[in-house]
N, C-alpha and C positions, 0 to 999 in steps of 0.2 A: 517503538518504532519510535520511541521520546528520547528512551536511549541512544541510538543508533544516529541518531540527529544531532547530538549534544549541541549543547553553545542555542542551538536556537528552542525557541519557545516554542510547543506542541502539547498542545489540549490534551489528555488523555483520550477523548472519546471518540473516534471513529468517524462519525458522523462531525463531530466536531472539529476533527484534523482533515476532514472533506471541504468544510469552510474558510478554514486556518489558510490554503495551500491553493498555488493559483496552480488551473486550466494547464496544463498540456497533451496536445495528441497524442495517441499508441504509435502516431511515428513517427514521434518528437521524442518520445522515454529514452530518459540519459539514466542509466547503475542510478540506483540511490532514491529517483521518485518511489512517488510511494500508490499505490493502484488498492482500487479502493471498488469495493463488492458486498451487492448487495438493495435490498429492496424496502423497509427504509437501510441507510448504507451499516453495515455492522461488523466488516470484515475487512482488517486490512492489512497487506501484502509488500515490500518490499524490492520493487525491480533489480534486476540485476548485470541485465543483458538477453541478449539472446534469448527470447521469450523464453525466461525466466524468471520465477521470485521466491523470495526465503517468504517462509507461510510458517506462523504456529501457529496450526489450526483453534485446539485449545487446552486448556489445560487438562494436564497430564499425560499430551503428545508431544512425542518432541520436532523442535523447529525444525524444516525439512525446506529443500530445492522442492519445487514443485512450475507445471507448463503455470502464464498467464490466461492462457486457452480457458477462461469459464463466460459460462453461459448469463450469470447476473456481474458483469462487470459492467462499474460504472463512469468511471471516469478515470483519468490521473492527476496527483499534483507534486509539486514540488515545494518544499517550503523556502 
């Protein structure tokens, strides 16, 4: 996410990214918004529109496009 938001200062940790961004309601999402998951927050994806996000699941797995509909959704932020 840090590379995608080039020129914007964003912490490395997903929980800190959540704290550093302003909240966006789910019905106001725009491409580029960050979506946060888990309790405590441990994952972030980037919204690309139409209920889809870019997701990098973990080291060793390919970046992919997936649905934003996950049960552990916490909220969205905009840098």
